[in-house]
C-alpha positions as CSV (number, residue, x, y, z in Angstrom):
1,M,-0.4,-22.2,28.6
2,A,-1.9,-18.6,29.0
3,S,-5.0,-18.1,27.5
4,K,-5.2,-15.5,24.7
5,S,-6.7,-12.1,25.2
6,F,-9.8,-11.0,23.5
7,R,-7.7,-9.2,20.8
8,E,-5.2,-12.2,20.1
9,E,-8.5,-14.4,19.5
10,Y,-10.0,-12.2,17.1
11,E,-7.4,-10.5,15.5
12,S,-7.8,-12.4,12.4
13,I,-11.3,-11.2,11.9
14,G,-9.6,-7.7,11.6
15,G,-7.4,-8.5,9.1
16,F,-9.9,-10.7,6.8
17,L,-11.9,-7.3,6.9
18,V,-9.1,-5.0,5.7
19,L,-8.0,-7.7,3.0
20,E,-12.3,-7.6,1.5
21,L,-12.0,-3.7,1.8
22,L,-8.8,-3.6,0.0
23,A,-10.6,-6.2,-2.5
24,L,-13.8,-4.3,-2.7
25,V,-12.3,-1.0,-3.5
26,G,-9.8,-2.2,-5.5
27,F,-12.7,-3.9,-8.2
28,G,-14.9,-0.7,-7.7
29,L,-18.0,-1.8,-7.4
30,G,-19.5,1.4,-10.0
31,G,-18.2,3.9,-7.8
32,V,-20.1,3.2,-4.9
33,N,-18.0,5.3,-2.6
34,L,-20.2,6.7,0.0
35,I,-20.2,2.9,1.2
36,F,-16.9,2.1,1.2
37,Q,-16.4,5.5,2.8
38,Y,-18.3,4.5,5.7
39,A,-17.2,1.4,5.4
40,G,-13.7,2.6,5.6
41,F,-14.4,4.2,8.6
42,I,-16.0,1.2,10.6
43,I,-13.2,-1.2,9.6
44,A,-10.6,1.5,10.5
45,L,-11.8,1.3,14.0
46,I,-11.9,-2.6,14.0
47,A,-8.4,-2.6,12.5
48,T,-7.1,0.1,15.0
49,F,-8.6,-1.8,18.2
50,F,-6.8,-5.3,16.8
51,A,-3.6,-3.5,16.3
52,F,-3.5,-0.9,19.0
53,K,-1.2,-2.9,21.3
54,N,1.4,-3.2,19.0
55,F,1.8,0.2,18.8
56,T,4.5,2.3,20.4
57,K,5.4,5.8,22.0
58,E,8.2,6.1,19.2
59,D,5.5,5.7,16.2
60,L,3.6,8.9,17.1
61,K,5.9,11.2,15.7
62,P,5.8,9.9,12.2
63,I,1.9,9.5,12.4
64,L,1.8,13.1,13.5
65,F,3.9,14.4,10.8
66,V,2.1,13.0,8.0
67,G,-1.1,12.7,9.6
68,V,-1.5,16.0,10.4
69,P,-1.3,17.8,7.3
70,L,-3.7,14.9,5.9
71,F,-5.9,15.7,8.3
72,L,-6.0,19.3,7.9
73,M,-6.2,19.1,4.2
74,S,-9.2,16.8,4.3
75,I,-11.3,19.3,6.3
76,F,-10.9,21.5,3.6
77,T,-11.8,19.3,0.8
78,S,-14.3,17.5,2.3
79,F,-16.8,20.5,3.9
80,S,-15.9,22.7,0.9
81,H,-18.4,25.3,-0.3
82,Y,-17.4,23.9,-4.1
83,Y,-19.7,20.8,-3.5
84,D,-22.5,23.0,-3.1
85,C,-23.6,23.2,-6.5
86,F,-24.1,19.2,-6.5
87,L,-27.6,18.1,-5.0
88,S,-25.6,14.7,-4.3
89,F,-23.1,16.3,-2.0
90,N,-25.3,16.7,1.2
91,I,-23.7,16.6,4.6
92,L,-24.1,13.0,5.0
93,A,-21.5,12.6,2.0
94,K,-19.1,15.4,3.3
95,I,-18.9,13.7,6.5
96,G,-18.2,10.6,4.6
97,S,-15.5,12.0,2.6
98,F,-13.7,13.1,5.9
99,L,-13.7,10.0,7.4
100,A,-12.7,7.9,4.6
101,I,-9.2,10.3,4.0
102,I,-8.4,9.5,7.6
103,S,-9.7,5.9,7.6
104,F,-8.1,4.6,4.9
105,F,-4.4,6.2,6.1
106,A,-5.3,4.3,9.7
107,V,-6.5,1.2,8.1
108,G,-3.1,1.3,6.4
109,L,-1.4,1.9,9.8
110,S,-3.1,-1.0,11.5
111,A,-2.9,-3.3,8.6
112,R,1.0,-2.8,9.2
113,R,0.8,-3.6,13.0
114,M,-1.6,-6.8,12.8
115,Q,0.5,-9.8,13.8
116,S,-2.2,-11.9,11.8
117,L,-2.4,-10.3,8.7
118,S,0.0,-11.3,5.8
119,Y,1.8,-8.9,3.6
120,K,1.5,-10.9,0.8
121,K,-2.4,-11.2,1.1
122,V,-2.5,-7.8,1.3
123,L,-0.9,-7.2,-2.2
124,Y,-3.3,-10.3,-3.1
125,C,-6.2,-8.7,-2.4
126,L,-5.1,-4.9,-3.6
127,G,-4.0,-6.4,-6.7
128,G,-6.9,-8.7,-7.5
129,G,-9.8,-6.2,-7.2
130,L,-7.7,-4.0,-9.7
131,A,-7.3,-6.8,-12.2
132,L,-10.9,-8.5,-12.0
133,I,-12.7,-4.7,-13.2
134,T,-9.7,-4.6,-15.4
135,L,-10.4,-7.7,-16.9
136,I,-13.5,-7.8,-16.8
137,S,-14.2,-4.1,-18.8
138,T,-11.5,-4.9,-21.3
139,I,-12.9,-8.2,-22.5
140,I,-16.6,-6.1,-22.7
141,T,-14.1,-3.3,-24.4
142,W,-13.0,-5.9,-27.0
143,S,-16.4,-7.0,-27.8
144,Q,-18.3,-4.0,-28.5
145,Y,-14.8,-2.2,-30.0
146,G,-12.4,-4.5,-31.0
147,L,-9.0,-4.2,-30.6
148,F,-7.0,-1.1,-31.3
149,Y,-10.4,0.9,-32.4
150,P,-9.0,4.1,-31.4
151,L,-6.2,3.8,-34.4
152,I,-8.4,1.6,-36.5
153,H,-11.5,3.9,-36.7
154,K,-9.8,7.1,-36.3
155,N,-11.4,8.9,-39.3
156,A,-14.4,7.6,-38.7
157,G,-15.2,7.2,-34.7
158,S,-18.4,9.4,-34.1
159,Y,-21.9,8.5,-33.1
160,Y,-25.0,10.1,-31.9
161,Y,-26.4,9.6,-28.3
162,D,-29.7,11.1,-27.0
163,G,-28.9,13.9,-29.9
164,N,-25.5,14.8,-29.1
165,L,-22.6,13.5,-30.7
166,Y,-20.3,11.5,-29.0
167,S,-16.8,9.8,-30.3
168,I,-15.4,6.1,-29.2
169,L,-12.1,7.3,-29.9
170,N,-11.6,8.4,-26.2
171,E,-14.2,6.0,-24.4
172,M,-13.9,2.3,-23.4
173,A,-16.5,-0.1,-21.6
174,W,-16.7,-0.6,-18.0
175,L,-18.1,-2.7,-15.9
176,N,-20.1,-0.2,-13.5
177,G,-21.6,-2.0,-10.7
178,F,-24.4,-4.2,-12.5
179,K,-24.5,-2.3,-16.0
180,I,-22.2,-1.6,-18.6
181,S,-21.3,2.2,-18.9
182,E,-19.1,4.3,-21.7
183,V,-16.0,5.7,-19.6
184,S,-13.3,7.7,-20.8
185,Q,-10.1,5.7,-21.1
186,N,-8.1,7.9,-19.0
187,Y,-10.3,6.4,-15.9
188,G,-10.5,2.9,-17.2
189,G,-6.5,3.3,-18.0
190,T,-6.3,3.8,-14.1
191,F,-7.3,0.6,-12.9
192,A,-4.8,-0.9,-15.8
193,L,-2.0,1.0,-14.6
194,L,-2.4,0.2,-11.2
195,S,-3.0,-3.7,-12.1
196,A,0.5,-3.3,-14.5
197,C,2.7,-2.4,-11.8
198,F,2.7,-5.1,-9.8
199,L,4.6,-6.7,-12.8
200,P,8.0,-5.2,-11.3
201,A,7.6,-7.9,-8.6
202,L,8.8,-10.6,-11.1
203,L,12.3,-8.7,-10.9
204,F,12.8,-10.2,-7.3
205,I,10.8,-13.2,-7.1
206,K,12.3,-16.4,-8.1
207,F,10.1,-18.8,-9.8
208,K,11.1,-21.9,-8.3
209,E,10.9,-20.7,-4.6
210,D,7.7,-19.0,-4.9
211,K,5.7,-20.3,-7.9
212,I,2.1,-19.1,-6.5
213,S,3.3,-15.3,-5.9
214,F,5.1,-15.3,-9.0
215,L,2.4,-16.7,-11.2
216,F,-0.3,-14.3,-9.1
217,F,1.7,-10.9,-9.8
218,A,2.7,-12.3,-13.2
219,A,-1.2,-12.5,-13.7
220,I,-2.1,-9.2,-12.2
221,G,0.5,-7.0,-14.1
222,G,-0.1,-8.9,-17.2
223,I,-3.8,-8.2,-17.3
224,G,-3.1,-4.2,-16.5
225,L,-0.5,-4.7,-19.2
226,I,-2.4,-6.2,-22.1
227,S,-5.3,-4.1,-21.8
228,I,-3.0,-0.8,-21.8
229,L,-1.8,-2.7,-25.0
230,S,-4.9,-3.5,-26.5
231,I,-6.6,-0.4,-26.7
232,P,-3.9,1.3,-26.9
233,N,-3.8,3.9,-24.0
234,F,-0.2,6.2,-24.6
235,Y,-0.6,8.0,-21.5
236,A,-0.7,4.8,-19.1
237,L,1.7,3.3,-21.3
238,I,4.3,5.9,-20.8
239,V,3.9,6.1,-17.0
240,F,4.4,2.5,-17.1
241,A,7.7,2.4,-18.9
242,I,8.8,5.5,-16.2
243,A,7.4,3.5,-12.9
244,F,9.1,-0.2,-14.5
245,L,12.3,2.4,-14.9
246,A,12.1,3.5,-11.2
247,A,11.7,-0.6,-10.3
248,L,14.7,-1.6,-12.4
249,F,16.7,1.4,-10.7
250,Y,15.8,-0.3,-7.7
251,R,16.8,-3.7,-8.3
252,F,20.1,-3.1,-9.5
253,L,21.3,0.3,-8.1
254,R,19.5,0.7,-4.5
255,N,23.2,-0.1,-3.3
256,N,25.3,2.3,-5.3
257,A,25.8,5.2,-3.3
258,L,26.5,7.4,-6.0
259,A,23.3,6.1,-7.8
260,M,21.4,7.0,-4.9
261,K,22.7,10.3,-4.0
262,I,22.3,11.2,-7.9
263,L,18.2,10.1,-7.4
264,G,18.6,12.1,-4.3
265,Y,19.5,15.2,-5.7
266,S,16.9,14.8,-8.6
267,V,14.2,14.6,-6.7
268,L,15.2,17.7,-4.9
269,V,15.6,19.5,-8.1
270,A,12.0,18.2,-9.4
271,A,10.5,19.5,-6.1
272,G,12.4,23.0,-6.6
273,I,10.8,23.2,-10.3
274,A,7.5,22.3,-9.2
275,A,7.6,24.9,-6.7
276,V,8.9,27.6,-9.0
277,L,5.9,26.8,-10.9
278,I,3.1,26.7,-8.2
279,F,4.4,30.1,-7.3
280,F,4.8,31.6,-10.8
281,A,1.0,29.8,-11.6
282,I,-0.1,31.6,-8.4
283,L,2.0,35.0,-9.5
284,N,0.1,34.4,-12.7
285,N,-3.3,34.6,-11.9
286,S,-3.0,37.5,-8.9
287,V,-0.6,40.2,-10.4
288,K,-1.8,41.9,-13.7
289,G,1.4,42.9,-14.5
290,A,3.0,39.3,-14.1
291,H,0.1,38.2,-16.4
292,D,0.8,40.4,-18.9
293,T,4.8,39.6,-18.6
294,I,4.1,36.0,-19.1
295,A,2.0,36.2,-21.9
296,S,4.4,38.3,-23.7
297,A,6.9,35.3,-23.5
298,S,5.9,32.5,-26.1
299,F,8.0,29.8,-23.8
300,L,6.5,31.0,-20.4
301,D,2.7,31.6,-22.1
302,R,2.9,27.9,-23.6
303,I,3.7,26.7,-20.0
304,F,1.3,29.1,-17.7
305,N,-1.5,29.9,-20.4
306,S,-1.3,28.1,-23.5
307,N,-1.9,24.2,-22.5
308,K,-5.0,22.0,-22.0
309,I,-4.5,21.8,-18.1
310,M,-3.6,25.7,-17.5
311,L,-6.7,26.9,-19.6
312,V,-8.6,25.5,-16.8
313,G,-6.2,25.5,-14.3
314,N,-5.7,29.5,-14.4
315,K,-9.6,30.2,-14.1
316,I,-9.9,27.6,-11.3
317,I,-6.4,29.4,-9.6
318,E,-8.0,32.9,-9.8
319,A,-11.3,31.7,-8.3
320,A,-9.6,30.2,-5.4
321,L,-7.3,33.3,-4.7
322,K,-10.6,35.2,-3.7
323,P,-11.0,35.4,-0.1
324,F,-14.5,34.0,-0.2
325,N,-13.2,30.8,-1.5
326,L,-11.1,29.7,0.9
327,F,-13.2,26.6,1.4
328,G,-13.2,25.6,-2.2
329,I,-14.7,27.5,-5.1
330,N,-18.2,29.0,-4.5
331,T,-20.1,28.5,-7.9
332,V,-23.7,29.2,-6.2
333,Q,-23.5,32.5,-4.0
334,Y,-22.9,35.8,-5.3
335,H,-19.8,37.9,-3.4
336,D,-19.1,41.6,-4.0
337,G,-21.1,41.0,-7.6
338,Y,-18.9,38.4,-8.6
339,I,-19.8,34.7,-9.2
340,F,-17.9,32.1,-11.3
341,S,-19.5,30.1,-14.0
342,K,-20.1,26.6,-13.4
343,T,-19.3,26.0,-17.0
344,D,-15.7,27.5,-16.4
345,I,-15.3,25.8,-13.1
346,L,-16.7,22.4,-13.8
347,T,-14.4,22.0,-17.1
348,S,-11.7,19.1,-16.5
349,S,-8.3,20.2,-16.1
350,G,-7.0,16.6,-16.4
351,S,-4.2,17.4,-13.1
352,F,-5.5,15.7,-9.7
353,E,-2.9,19.1,-8.1
354,I,-5.3,21.7,-10.1
355,E,-8.5,19.3,-8.7
356,I,-7.3,19.6,-4.9
357,I,-7.7,23.6,-5.7
358,R,-10.8,23.2,-7.3
359,E,-12.4,21.0,-4.5
360,G,-11.0,22.6,-1.3
361,G,-9.1,25.9,-2.5
362,I,-5.7,27.2,-2.0
363,F,-5.1,26.3,1.9
364,A,-6.2,22.7,1.1
365,F,-3.6,22.7,-1.6
366,L,-0.8,23.7,0.6
367,F,-1.9,21.1,3.5
368,F,-1.5,18.8,0.7
369,L,1.6,20.0,0.0
370,V,3.3,19.3,3.1
371,F,1.5,16.4,3.3
372,V,3.7,15.0,-0.3
373,F,6.9,16.4,1.8
374,F,6.5,14.0,4.8
375,A,5.1,11.2,3.0
376,Y,8.0,11.3,0.6
377,E,10.4,11.3,3.8
378,A,8.9,8.3,5.2
379,F,8.8,6.5,1.7
380,A,12.5,7.1,1.4
381,R,13.0,5.7,5.0
382,Y,11.0,2.5,4.4
383,L,13.0,1.6,1.5
384,K,16.1,1.8,2.9
385,T,15.1,0.7,6.6
386,S,12.1,-1.9,6.0
387,K,12.8,-5.6,6.8
388,D,10.0,-5.9,4.0
389,D,10.6,-8.3,1.0
390,N,11.8,-6.2,-1.8
391,Y,8.6,-7.0,-4.1
392,V,6.4,-5.7,-1.5
393,K,8.6,-2.5,-1.6
394,V,9.0,-2.5,-5.5
395,I,4.7,-2.8,-6.0
396,L,4.4,-0.2,-3.3
397,L,6.8,2.3,-5.1
398,T,5.6,1.7,-8.7
399,F,2.2,1.6,-7.5
400,V,2.5,5.4,-6.0
401,V,4.7,6.8,-8.7
402,A,2.6,5.5,-11.6
403,F,-0.6,6.8,-9.8
404,V,1.1,10.2,-9.1
405,L,2.2,10.7,-12.9
406,Y,-0.7,9.5,-14.6
407,S,-3.4,11.7,-12.2
408,T,-1.3,14.8,-12.9
409,I,-2.1,14.3,-16.6
410,C,-5.1,12.2,-17.1
411,Y,-7.3,12.5,-14.2
412,E,-11.3,12.8,-15.4
413,I,-13.6,14.4,-12.9
414,F,-16.8,13.2,-15.3
415,P,-15.4,9.7,-16.4
416,L,-19.1,8.4,-17.5
417,T,-19.1,9.4,-21.6
418,H,-23.0,10.1,-21.8
419,S,-23.1,11.9,-18.0
420,E,-22.3,15.6,-17.3
421,T,-23.8,15.4,-13.8
422,S,-22.0,12.0,-12.2
423,Y,-18.9,14.2,-10.9
424,Y,-15.9,12.3,-9.3
425,P,-13.5,14.7,-7.1
426,F,-10.4,13.6,-6.9
427,T,-10.5,13.4,-2.9
428,Q,-13.3,10.8,-3.1
429,S,-12.0,8.8,-5.9
430,L,-11.4,4.9,-5.0
431,S,-7.6,4.8,-6.4
432,F,-6.8,8.1,-3.8
433,Y,-8.1,5.6,-0.8
434,L,-5.8,2.7,-2.2
435,V,-2.9,5.3,-2.3
436,L,-3.8,6.7,1.3
437,F,-3.8,3.0,2.5
438,I,0.0,2.5,1.4
439,I,1.0,5.7,3.0
440,G,-0.1,4.4,6.2
441,F,1.3,1.1,5.5
442,I,4.8,2.3,4.8
443,I,5.6,5.0,7.3
444,L,5.9,2.7,9.9
445,P,8.7,-0.1,9.0
446,K,8.5,-3.2,11.9
447,G,11.3,-3.8,14.5
448,K,13.4,-6.7,13.6
449,E,12.0,-9.0,16.5
450,E,8.3,-8.9,15.0
451,I,9.3,-9.3,11.2
452,E,11.5,-12.2,12.1
453,F,8.4,-13.7,14.4
454,K,6.0,-13.0,11.5
455,E,8.2,-14.5,8.9
456,I,8.9,-17.5,11.1
457,K,5.5,-18.4,11.9
458,R,4.3,-17.9,8.2
459,D,6.6,-18.4,5.7
460,S,9.4,-20.3,7.4
461,K,11.8,-18.4,5.4
462,P,14.2,-15.5,6.2
463,T,13.7,-12.0,5.2
464,N,15.3,-9.4,3.8
465,K,18.5,-8.4,6.7
466,N,19.4,-5.2,4.9
467,A,18.3,-2.5,6.7
468,D,18.7,-1.1,10.6
469,D,16.6,-2.3,13.2
470,D,15.1,0.8,14.6
471,Y,12.6,3.4,13.5
472,S,12.1,6.7,14.7
473,F,11.3,9.4,12.3
474,S,13.7,12.1,13.8
475,D,16.6,9.8,13.1
476,V,15.9,10.4,9.6
477,T,18.8,12.9,8.0
478,E,18.9,14.9,4.9
479,E,22.0,13.0,3.7
480,E,20.0,9.7,4.3
481,I,17.1,10.5,2.1
482,I,19.3,11.7,-0.6
């Protein structure tokens, strides 16, 4: 028998490191992002070394289409002028941010191509870390605040801390490393929501055939949903309902040509509406006449001026349109007698799209939009052609949908209630890193023979045979995506 190469002999070590990274990032460890950033880079190098033999020339095109705009966005967001007003964001932190964005995407690519890495274990570790931190923090919250405390104490939920007045109605307890901290419900809700996204997998798993997976995913998703309901976090609950509807749609209508065409056109319409909104938001902050016209129409004024996101967002967009803020908003130096107030610029918008503009400027946001477009195409192709089990697909689908929707309305840049200096940039958040891993994971559906070999070897059961054998990004047509 031929001897195994070094890569084949020790590839399982690389797979183990990938699983550990996912579990620890999911758990959070108090948000020590710098450690995870450099650990992600090292593990990306190791995983790429072991998976390199399984990449083909055909893989290059989808990697470049999705990876290049992500790479360009990461330059603008990581080496931004905006971070100059934070002493903790030194050059080491900026390099770490850049490496992490590329590395977690690369780890996803490599995990897809590693023979020894079980997809089921990837989901176990990803969900296990999220569920564990959610479970511990929810129990602590119950012990300190009780169940349904925002509803019970809605008229008397204030207290003083260090001379400042705070309200318990918007906070919860959180295991922050080795201490307990008070954080915003929006921040804690992110972990609970992403845990709950494992529940739709039960639509595709029969208990008698795979009891362990059924119970494991039920436990992960149940912990997240119970946490959301016990506070309750209504925004997270609404987003979970939408993500679950997406899972139901995929479960029952994925083979219905008319339903998929309607869905495709709906996505295009939504993208068109988003493009129009972005255009008018920029116009509103760059052309005085346009601003006056929008402000005079009550409906448009509510959309572009008089809501909690745009009250902050307009100030950020206005700042980002200045030519000296191409690499993020500069709050430190004067430019032509103009400087932006830190009080204005450091106020949370609640929307991750606005945060990307804040952190990296308009060009970062434009590169992000290109990245989203190609990532969407890759995700559509993955759902249509991949031989992965449907429960794998639906977990990844609901995970990304829930993250995008929730982060659009509930992202917190200062999640620690009693600290106004612990700034959490969106592009350096651990949940964003997990989504980058998923995007890297789905853009290269495996070939038929490789998947059959893997499943026969590990699970001894056939995989779904519902897609084409070959994958090439150039083969994706507009009709297929729609």
